[in-house]
C-alpha positions in Angstrom: -2.8 10.8 15.2 -6.0 12.2 13.8 -9.6 11.7 14.7 -12.8 10.4 13.0 -16.0 12.4 13.0 -19.0 10.4 14.1 -22.0 10.4 11.7 -25.2 8.4 11.6 -24.4 4.7 10.9 -26.0 3.1 7.8 -26.0 -0.5 9.1 -27.0 -2.5 12.2 -23.6 -4.2 12.6 -20.2 -4.1 10.9 -17.0 -5.8 11.8 -13.7 -4.1 10.7 -10.5 -6.2 10.8 -7.6 -3.8 11.0 -4.1 -4.0 9.7 -2.8 -4.5 13.2 -4.8 -7.8 13.5 -7.3 -6.3 15.9 -11.1 -6.2 15.3 -13.4 -3.2 15.7 -17.2 -4.1 15.9 -19.6 -1.3 15.1 -23.2 -1.9 16.3 -26.4 0.1 15.9 -29.1 -2.6 16.6 -32.0 -0.1 16.6 -30.9 1.5 13.3 -33.8 1.9 10.8 -35.3 4.3 8.3 -36.9 6.1 11.2 -34.2 5.8 13.8 -31.5 7.9 12.2 -30.5 10.1 15.2 -27.7 9.1 17.5 -29.0 9.0 21.1 -25.8 7.8 22.6 -22.5 6.1 21.9 -20.5 3.6 24.0 -16.9 2.5 23.4 -16.3 -0.9 25.0 -19.2 -0.3 27.3 -18.2 3.2 28.4 -20.3 6.2 27.5 -18.7 8.4 24.8 -20.0 12.0 24.6 -17.7 13.5 21.9 -18.7 13.5 18.2 -15.1 12.5 17.4 -13.1 9.4 18.1 -9.3 9.5 18.2 -7.6 7.1 15.8 -5.5 5.7 18.6 -8.7 4.6 20.4 -10.2 2.8 17.3 -6.8 1.2 16.6 -7.1 -0.8 19.8 -10.2 -2.5 18.6 -13.2 -3.4 20.6 -16.9 -2.5 20.3 -18.4 0.8 19.3 -22.2 0.8 20.0 -24.7 3.4 18.7 -28.1 3.8 20.4 -30.4 5.2 17.7 -33.8 6.9 17.9 -36.4 8.7 15.8 -35.7 12.2 17.1 -32.6 14.4 17.6 -31.1 14.1 21.1 -28.8 16.1 23.3 -25.9 13.7 22.6 -22.8 15.3 21.3 -24.0 18.9 22.1 -22.1 19.6 25.3 -19.0 21.7 25.7 -16.0 20.1 24.0 -18.2 17.6 22.1 -17.4 18.8 18.6 -14.3 17.5 16.8 -11.3 19.5 17.6 -10.9 20.5 14.0 -14.3 22.2 14.1 -14.5 24.0 17.6 -11.3 25.4 19.0 -12.8 28.2 21.2 -15.9 29.2 23.2 -17.8 30.6 20.2 -20.6 28.5 18.9 -19.5 27.5 15.4 -21.8 28.5 12.5 -23.0 25.4 10.6 -20.6 24.9 7.7 -22.2 24.9 4.2 -21.1 22.8 1.2 -19.8 25.0 -1.6 -20.1 22.2 -4.3 -23.0 22.0 -6.7 -24.8 18.6 -6.7 -23.9 17.6 -10.2 -22.5 14.0 -9.9 -22.1 11.0 -7.6 -19.3 12.6 -5.6 -21.2 15.8 -4.8 -24.9 14.6 -4.7 -25.1 14.8 -0.9 -25.6 11.0 -0.5 -23.1 8.3 0.3 -25.3 5.8 -1.5 -23.5 6.6 -4.8 -19.7 6.5 -5.5 -17.3 7.3 -8.3 -13.6 7.0 -9.2 -11.6 10.0 -8.0 -10.1 11.9 -10.9 -8.2 15.2 -11.0 -11.2 16.9 -12.7 -12.1 20.3 -11.0 -14.8 20.0 -8.4 -18.1 21.9 -9.2 -17.8 25.1 -7.1 -20.3 27.8 -7.7 -18.1 30.9 -8.0 -15.3 32.3 -5.8 -15.1 30.2 -2.6 -12.9 30.3 0.5 -13.1 26.8 1.8 -11.7 26.1 5.3 -12.5 22.4 5.6 -13.5 19.4 3.4 -15.0 16.0 4.0 -14.3 12.8 2.2 -16.7 9.8 2.6 -15.3 6.4 1.7 -17.3 4.0 -0.5 -15.6 0.6 0.2 -12.8 1.4 2.7 -10.3 -0.7 0.7 -10.8 1.5 -2.3 -10.4 4.8 -0.5 -7.3 6.9 -1.2 -4.4 6.9 1.3 -2.9 10.1 0.0 -4.0 13.2 -1.9 -3.5 16.9 -2.5 -6.3 19.5 -2.4 -5.5 22.2 -4.9 -7.1 25.6 -5.7 -6.9 27.8 -8.7 -8.0 31.4 -9.6 -7.8 30.9 -13.3 -8.2 27.2 -13.9 -4.6 26.9 -15.3 -2.3 27.5 -12.3 -2.9 25.3 -9.2 -1.7 25.9 -5.7 -1.4 23.1 -3.1 -3.8 23.9 -0.2 -3.7 20.7 1.8 -1.5 17.6 1.4 -2.2 14.2 3.1 -0.4 10.9 3.2 -0.8 7.7 5.2 -4.5 8.2 5.7 -7.0 5.4 6.1 -10.8 4.9 6.6 -12.0 2.6 9.4 -15.2 1.5 7.7 -17.2 1.7 4.5 -19.1 5.0 4.0 -17.1 6.7 6.8 -17.0 10.5 6.6 -13.8 12.2 7.7 -13.3 15.9 8.1 -10.0 17.7 7.2 -8.9 21.2 7.9 -7.3 23.0 4.9 -3.8 24.0 5.8 -3.6 27.0 3.5 -7.1 28.3 2.8 -7.7 31.1 0.3 -10.4 32.3 -2.1 -10.4 30.3 -5.4 -12.8 29.8 -8.3 -11.7 26.2 -8.9 -10.7 23.3 -6.6 -9.6 19.8 -7.4 -8.5 16.7 -5.4 -5.5 14.9 -6.8 -5.1 11.4 -5.3 -2.4 8.8 -5.4 -3.2 5.8 -7.6 -6.7 4.8 -8.4 -9.4 5.1 -5.8 -13.1 5.6 -5.2 -15.1 7.8 -2.9 -18.8 8.1 -2.1 -18.9 11.8 -1.3 -16.8 15.0 -1.3 -17.8 18.2 0.5 -16.0 21.6 0.4 -17.0 23.5 3.6 -16.8 27.3 3.8 
């Protein structure tokens, strides 16, 4: 189950050897400092128009190829192209905004930096009703497989908002979007992970 949101790749080719013994090759041969916009995606040679990939599809292995270019394209803008966690009806979704202040390597809006995940509160700027959050892996082997997102109104009492287990990241610096199971308005949020792990970026979307 689950799906992966497609972002702009940071490399020209990467090979992911999965736990089931299969191999997923991710290619973006025209990727460069200028060519940062996805023009099209193919999965094993077939055009893929959605901005999300089902986990079951990636688990089969094969080749995921990105065609990159210097200008935004119409790829991923059609009806039903958004990840199911983002668009569930006919209304055009408003662009989500990140509620976190850019104060450290986990919230600085770049996946080039990374840090160990601790239970320290995330830097929200006042009362926030977050509905989704994104986690970006650093090295996929160091990413957490389970965690709890918690919210607090007073910084002392914490409520579980979203609990995950058995999660995995398919490649380094992959961004995954999660819908918060029990959203509410809180002045503090924290992410409590199992064991020791590292991430490149955390976003709290309202």
